[in-house]
N, C-alpha and C positions, 0 to 999 in steps of 0.2 A: 504494500500500500504506500503510495507516494503522497497522499493528501489525507488529512483528517479535518473534519469541519462539523460544527453543530449549527450551521447556517440555515435559516429559512427566510422567505421573502418578507415576512412581517417583523423580523427581529429588529428591535431598536437598540440592542446592546452595542457598545463600541466594538468595532472589528479590530482584532489583533492578528497579525501575521507572524507565525512562529516557524523558525527554520532549525532543524536538527536532523542529523543523519540517522538517528535511532527512532523508529516509529513508536516504540514504547514510551520514550520521553515525550513525544508530541501528544500521545494519548493521555499521559499523566498531566500535562499542562492543561489539556482541554477539560479533564475531570476536575482539576484543581480550580480552574478559573471560570467554569461555565455559568455560574450564578450571575456574575457581573459583566462578563465579556464574551463576545462571540469569537471563538478561536478557529483560525484556519491554519493548518500546518502543512509543511512540505519538508521532505527529506533531502531535497536538492536545492542549492542556492540558485541555479539556473531557473528551475521551475518557480521558485518563490519570486524571483525578480520579474519573471513573465507575468505572474499574477498581479504583482504590484504595478507593472506597466499598464495592464488592462483594466485595473480597478483602482480608482482614486479614493475609495471609501475607507481604506485601512488607516487607522489613527496611529498605530504603533507597530513596529517590526522588532521582534526579539530573535536574535541569532546566537546559536552556539558558536564558540570560537573555532574549535578543531573539528573540521569536516573534510572529507576527501573532495578532490576536484576544485572546490572553492571554499576557502576558510571564511570565518565570520567577519574578519577585517575587510575582505574584498566584498562580501555580500552587502555590508552596511555602507561601504563607500559608494558602491554602485546604486544602492537604494537612495542615498542622499542625492545623487545626480538625477534619478528618475522622479522622486517625490520629495522635494526638500521639506515639505511640511510634515511628512510622516516621521514621528519621533523614533529614534533608534536606541535600542537597549542591547547590550552584549552580555551573554552568559559565558563564563570562563572558569576553568579549574585553576587551582593554585599554581600548577606547573606551567601554566600558559600566561603568566602575568606579563612577562617581557614582550611576548607577541601581541598581547592585548593593548599595550601602550600605543602601537602603531594604529590600531583600529580606533582608539580614542582620538588620536590626532587627525587621522585622515578621514574618518567617517563622521566626525563631530558627534560623538556619542553622548546621549543625554544621561544614561545611567550605566554603570559597570557593576554587574552582580557576580559574585563568586558562587559556584556550585559546591555543594547543594544549597540552594537558596530557600530559606524558610518561607512558607506560604505568606505570612503577614508582610514580610519584606518585599516579596514579589508583588503582592496586591497593592502595597503602598507605592512602589515604583511605577506600576501601571496607572494608578490613579493620578499621580503627579504628571506622568507622560500625557495622559488624556487632556489634562488641564493645560499643559504646555502646548499641545496641538491646537486646542481651542484658541488660545491667545495668539499663536502664530497665524492661524487661519484668519482670525478677525483682523489682525494687522495687515495681512496680505490683501484682503478684500478692501480694507480702507485705502491702501496704497493704490491698488489696481483700479478701483472705481473713482474714488475722490481725487486722487492726485492725477490720474490719467485724464479725467474729465477737465480738471483745471488747466492742465497743460494743453489739451486740445483747444480750449477757449483762448488761451494765451497765444498759441501759434496761429489761430485764425486771425486774430487781431494783428499780429506781427506780419502775417502774410500780405496784408494790405499796406502796412508801413514799409516793408521791404520785400516785395513779391519775388524778386529774382533770387534772393537768398533762401527764402522759406519754401519756394516751390521745390527746390532740390531736396530740402529736408523732408518734405512730404513724399517725394518719389522714393527716397531712401527708406522711409518708414514703411511704405507699401511693399517694397522689395523684401524688407526684413519680415513683414507679416507673412508674405508668401513663403519665404524660406522656413520660417517657424512652422507653418502648416505642413509643408512638404516633409520636413525632417522630424515632425512631431516633437518639437522641443518643449520641455516643461518650463514653466515660469516665463513664457515668451513675452508676456506683457512688459516685463522689465527691459528686455532688449528693444522692444518697440519704442518705449519712452526714450531710451538712450539714442535710438535712431532719430527720433523727432528732435532731440536737443543737441545732437552732435554737431550740427551746423550753426548753432546759435552764435558762435564766434565769427561767422562769416560776415556779420554786420560791419566788421572793421575793414573788410577787403575793399579795394577800389572797385568801382562799378564795372570797368572793363574786365577785370578778373572774374567778378561775379557772373558776368554774361558769358564768359568763356566756359566756366564751370556749368552753367545752366544749359549750354548748348553742346558740351563735350568737345570744345575746340582745343587745339594744342596749347600748352602752357610754357612760358619761359622758365628757366631755372629759378629766377627770382620769385615768380608767381608760385612755383612748386614749393619753394621754401616757406612762403606765406601760408599756403594751404596746409603744410605740415605742422604749422603752429596752431591750427584750429582746435584740435583736441585739448591742448593745454589752456587755450583761452576759454573754451567751454567749461573746463574743470574749475577754473578760477571764478567764472561767473556763477556757477551752480553750487560752489562749495559751501555757501552760507545757507542753503535751503535744507531744512531738516529731512532726514530719512531718504536722502538721495544717494547715500554712500554706494549702494550696489550699482546704481545707474552710472555714477561718476566713474566707478571702477571699470565698467564696460567701455565707456568713452575713452578713458585713459589707455586701455589695453588694445584699442584698435590700431595703434601705431606699431605694435610688436608683431613681426612676422611669425607665422605658424611654427617655423623650424625652431625658434627659440622660446616660444611662448610657454611651453609646458615646463620649462626649467625655472620659470620665474613666477608663475601664477597658479592658483587653484584651478582644477580642471573645469568646473562649471563656469568660472569667470572667464577663463581662456576661450572656452567654446562660444560663449556669448559674444565676446570681443571679436573672435574670428568671424562670426556671422556678420557683425557690423562692418568689419574691414572689407569683407567680400562684397557686401551690398553697396558700400560707398564706391568701390572701384567698378563694380558692375554697372551702376547707374551712370558713371562717367562715360563708359564705353557705349552704352545704349543711347545716351543723349547725343553721342557723336555719330550715330547712324548704324551701329552694329546691331544685328539681331541678338536675341537672348542666347541662342545656341553658339553663334560665332564669338560673342563676348566671353562666354564661359570657356570655350576652347582656347581662346587667347590667354585668359587668366591661368589656365592649366599649364601653360608653357613657362610661367614665372614660378619655377620650382622653389619650394620652401616658404612661399608667401601665404598660402592658403591651405586649409585642411583638405587633403586630397579626397577623403571619403565624402566630405560635403560637396566638393566640386563634382565628383562622380554622380552623386545622387541628383543634383540639380541639372547636370548635363543630360542624364537619362530622362528626367522629367521634361526638359525643354525639347528633346528630340521627339517626344510623343505628345506635346502640348496641343490642346484643342485650338481650333481656329480663333483668332483674336476677335474680341467684340468689336462691332463696327462703330465708327465715329458718326454721331448724329448732330444735327444743328438744332439748337433750341433758343427760344427767347428767354429773357430773364425770368419771366413769370413761370416758365416751364422747368427751371432748375429745381432739382430735387436732391436731398441728402443721399450720399452714396455714389452719385455720379462722379466721374473723374475728368478733370479739365484736360482736353486733348490738345488744345492750342491756346497760347497765351490770350488772356482776356485783357483788353485795353479800353481806355476811354477814347473819345473822338479826337483828343489832342495827341494820341499816340502813347500816352503814359501807361505803363504796365500796371495792371491792378492785381491779377492773379496769374501766376505762372503755370505752365502745363505740368501735369502730374499731381496737382493738388486735388484732394478729395473734397467734394462739396459737403458742407454741413449746414444746419439751420443758421448757426451763428454767421457763417461766411455769406450766406444769401442775404441776411439782414445787413451786414456790413457793405455789401455791394450796392444794395438798394439805397442805403444812406449816402454812399459816395455818388450815386447817380444824381442825387438832388443838386450837387454842385457842378457836375460835368457828365453829360450823357455817356453811357457805356455802349461800345460797339456791339451790335446784335446783327445776326444770330451768333451765339456762342457755340463752339464745337466741343462736345463732351463724349465720353464713353459711358455707356450704360452697362454696369457690371451685372451679368446674369448669375444666379446661383449655380455653383459648380455641379455638374452631373457626375454620377458615379461611373467610373471607367473601369471596365474589366481588365484585370492584369493578364 
């Protein structure tokens, strides 16, 4: 038997994922904990991680330290990458204390329990872990919804103040969202916020340089040096905002090539920064006229700069991608949230209002209407209407 569970569809008890290579131990844990917790057990780390990847309802994962094929340190480190909010507990024998130290450091363990663990101590640790999970989840929801919504409103406003700079930020954010969806990255909202803010330093760039970036035109060495400073500028501008540490870490890390990134940064931070680095460079090539597939193939020749597995996944996706959504012409009153600006929106004097690539929101529509009161907007506008993705058989 590879799995033990006392789960039923109406069970409201907190779900606990247990990993131990001895089925008898899993059965014992289930009997010991069944009054207060719904226990799902696996004798294989690979199977447990597969269950964790497929099911986000697990509050806690408990793993034995010494197991064949994959030890507890590895299981919990991988679990952290898959489900950062799932609280991790390590069970270990006295003889395994030295090995357990690496699990505590690498897997960010919440509790370390020595076998045999008395039932009251185990139940107390689990109750504390459930509460920790509740607090983590509440904070993540607060950040994901409240902070992301505030940043969206801020960027819509800045997009009209400096449309050239912030149209590119929107395109990069959309690319990141696509990559996160294709690669099934957990905690992707944080990377999307980093993508939205990574270009905030571009407000200091000269307008000709901004226009080159917006259009994917060749840059002089001096312009390339200015652009290389953008992550640092963004970091300084955002450094005083509370709870943005993780976002700032991603923005900072985008400057580090993949070949050296794993020697300097935690795995999840380096993966997120690598996604942002790839999206920034991919956007520049696509703005210059490259197709998605050709741009990815060109980036693949720059060895050591990007995660090759990520490039391979995206290249495969691009080679089978569905026909692009058509561009349609609409009047201002026909603009709807979710549309994507396909060509720059300008006023009749030629001033850029919204750059191509910006996703339309209610706030943006309101801002354009307010701007029209002082200077008419060129209509019709050209947008892409994004249709819901269809399921594609593999």
